[in-house]
C-alpha positions in Angstrom: 48.3 14.6 -135.0 48.6 18.7 -135.1 46.0 20.6 -134.4 43.8 17.1 -133.1 42.3 18.9 -129.5 44.3 16.3 -127.1 41.6 16.3 -124.2 41.0 13.8 -121.5 37.4 13.4 -122.7 37.9 12.8 -126.6 40.4 9.5 -124.7 37.7 8.9 -123.1 35.3 8.6 -125.5 37.5 6.4 -127.8 37.6 3.7 -125.4 33.4 4.0 -125.6 34.2 3.3 -129.0 36.4 0.2 -128.6 33.6 -0.8 -126.2 30.7 -0.7 -128.9 33.4 -1.7 -131.5 34.1 -4.5 -129.5 30.5 -5.7 -129.1 29.7 -6.0 -132.9 33.3 -7.5 -133.9 33.4 -10.3 -131.3 29.6 -10.8 -129.6 30.9 -13.9 -127.8 32.9 -11.7 -125.5 30.1 -10.2 -123.9 27.4 -11.7 -121.8 25.1 -10.1 -119.9 23.8 -10.8 -115.6 21.4 -8.3 -113.5 23.8 -7.9 -111.0 26.1 -6.5 -113.4 24.0 -3.8 -114.4 23.5 -2.9 -111.3 26.9 -2.5 -110.5 27.4 -0.9 -113.6 25.2 2.0 -112.5 26.4 2.2 -109.4 30.0 3.2 -111.1 28.2 5.4 -113.3 26.6 7.5 -110.6 30.1 7.7 -108.4 31.8 9.1 -111.4 29.5 11.3 -112.5 29.4 12.6 -109.2 33.3 13.0 -108.6 33.2 14.9 -111.9 30.8 17.0 -110.7 32.4 17.7 -107.7 36.1 18.3 -109.1 34.9 20.6 -111.4 33.2 22.3 -108.9 36.6 23.2 -107.4 38.0 23.8 -110.6 34.8 27.3 -110.5 35.4 28.3 -106.8 39.7 28.4 -107.0 38.7 30.3 -111.2 41.5 28.3 -112.6 41.1 26.4 -115.6 39.6 22.8 -116.1 42.0 22.2 -119.3 45.2 20.0 -118.9 47.0 22.2 -120.9 46.1 25.0 -119.6 48.5 27.2 -116.8 46.6 26.3 -113.3 46.4 29.9 -111.2 45.9 27.9 -108.1 46.1 24.6 -106.8 43.3 22.2 -105.5 43.9 20.3 -102.5 40.4 20.7 -101.2 37.5 18.0 -101.9 38.0 14.8 -104.0 41.5 16.4 -104.6 41.9 15.2 -100.8 41.7 11.6 -101.7 43.3 11.5 -105.5 45.9 13.7 -107.7 43.7 13.3 -110.7 39.8 12.5 -109.4 38.5 13.1 -112.9 40.8 11.1 -114.9 39.8 8.3 -112.1 36.0 9.2 -112.9 36.7 8.5 -116.7 38.1 5.6 -116.0 35.1 5.0 -114.1 32.8 5.6 -116.8 34.8 3.1 -118.8 34.5 0.2 -116.3 31.0 1.0 -115.8 29.8 0.8 -119.8 32.3 -2.2 -119.9 30.4 -4.3 -116.6 26.8 -2.7 -118.3 27.8 -4.0 -121.6 29.0 -7.6 -120.2 32.5 -6.7 -122.4 35.7 -8.3 -121.6 37.5 -5.8 -124.3 36.2 -3.3 -122.1 38.2 -3.7 -118.7 40.7 -4.2 -121.4 39.6 -0.3 -122.6 39.4 0.9 -119.2 43.1 0.0 -118.7 44.5 1.3 -121.3 42.3 4.8 -120.7 43.9 4.6 -117.4 48.0 4.1 -118.9 46.8 6.8 -121.9 45.5 9.8 -119.4 48.7 9.0 -117.1 51.0 9.7 -119.8 49.5 12.6 -121.7 48.1 14.1 -118.5 49.2 13.9 -115.3 53.2 12.8 -116.4 53.3 15.5 -118.5 51.7 18.0 -115.9 54.8 16.7 -113.3 57.0 16.8 -116.1 56.4 20.7 -116.4 55.7 21.6 -112.7 58.7 22.3 -110.6 58.6 19.7 -107.6 59.9 22.2 -104.7 60.8 26.2 -105.8 
């Protein structure tokens, strides 16, 4: 889609849209348990914290956060010590939080689909464009 801003948060919004769409099209595929709401909130808080800490490192290193821009520095501190893509991981966690909070079986599939899209469209593209050794 030419001219479409191909950004991870837009793909995340699509995954959230699938959860809400499924809630109305497949109402029998949703369930509610109090404990799931607690788990949902834990995922939500953890994901937002991960996004905040990860984003902070982009500002500290003065490098662009957009995946289609050329980075000025390699970030290996903070959450990047544990994951190469903590923001993508957090977006998937937010989708899981929404799926759990809405009791959406379809939402877990949306989270897996989002993971695949973020991996193929952004993470792998970065590695294809970046030299490994010299």
